[in-house]
N, C-alpha and C positions, 0 to 999 in steps of 0.2 A: 579265595576265588579258585574254582577248579579249572582244569585244562580247557574244557569247552568254553567256559566264560572268558578265559584269557584269550582264546583263539578268536572269539567274537569281538572282543574289545580290540585285539590286534588288527583284525580285518578292518574295523571302523577307522582306526588311526592310520593304518597303511593306506587305505583309500583316500582319507583326508589329506595326506601328505603327497602321495604319488599319483593319485587319480584312479578312477574306476578302470580306465582303459589299460593302464599298466598292470593293475592287480588282476583284471580279467585275463590278460595275456599270460601272466605268470601262472595262474591257475590252469588255464587251458593247455599250456605247454608242459605242465608237470607230467612226469613219467613215474613208473614204479621206482626208478632210481632217485628222482629229485623230489617226489612228493613229501617224503619225511623231512627234507630240508626246508621246503616251503612251509610246512606246518611249524617247524622249529622256529624259523625267523618270524613268522606271524605271531606265535605265542610269546616268544621271549624278547626279540628285538622290538617288535611293535606293541605287543600286549603287555609286557612288563616294563621295559625301559622307556620307550617313547611315550607311554601312557602315564608315566609318573608326573607328579605335581611339581617336583623340585626345579625344573627348568621349563620354560615355555618352548613351543615348537620352533620358533624363530631362533632361539639360542641353540637348541639342539641341531638345527641345520648348520649353524656356524661351526659348531664343534665337529659335526660330521664331515663337512667339506674340508676343514683343516686336517682332520685325521686321515681321510681318504687320500688327500694330497700327499701327506707325509708318508703314508704307506705305499704310495704309487699304485693305489687300487683304482686304476684308470677305467676299468669296466663299470665302476659304480658311480663315477663322478657325474656324468650327464644326468642320470636319474635323480641325483641329489641336488644338482643345480636347479632342475625343474621343481623339485620339492622345496628348495630354498625360496624360489620365487613365490610358490604357493603359500609358503609360511611367512611371507611379507618382507623378505630381503630384497633390496634393490640391486640392480647390476653394479652400482658403485660400491655397495657394501660387499658384494661377492668379490669385486676387485680387491678391496681392502683385506678380506679374509685370505685371499690367495697371496697377496703381497706379504702380509704378515707371516704366513706359513713359509714363504720362500726364505725368510731370514733364519728360521729354525729347522726347516726340513730340507732346504736346498733349492737352488735355482732350477735345476733340471726337473725336479718334481713339480714345482710351481709352473714352469714353462709348459709342461704337459697338461696340467690342470687348466691353465689359461686357454690353451688350444681347444680343449674339450668344452670348457664353459663358453668360449666364443662361438663355436659351432652350434652348441645346444641353444644358446640364446638367439642366435640368428635364425635357427629353425623355428623358434617360438615367435619370431618377428619382433623381438625386443629392439627398440630404436637404437639403444647404445651399442648393439652388436652389429649394426649396419656400417658399411664402409663410410668414412668421412668424406670421401671424394678428394679432389685436388684443391689445395689451398692457394 
């Protein structure tokens, strides 16, 4: 597969996981400084790795959320929480991923990820992210 085909495949996968609005925004906001990076992640992250057959997208979302949490890559977590929902994870499964990650990556990292996930899922009107009210 050549670079152009990889970019096209990466764009399809990226749009499938993150949605057209996100990808359109990223492309529209690209500058001379950031355009090479946008091309790079589209071709390699999305066109090579996410497009592989070895893991399904759901599993890739689990691995991605755990890794981003462990790395404290908090600017990327909300985007991948949305992607995880798109890829079929439930809010309960996202909770399990973050709890499991807390054991190995640390409570502060998971605490930050939970806050981001909570905010993101509430924005998406996911019922599990809404306040329980008084009991």
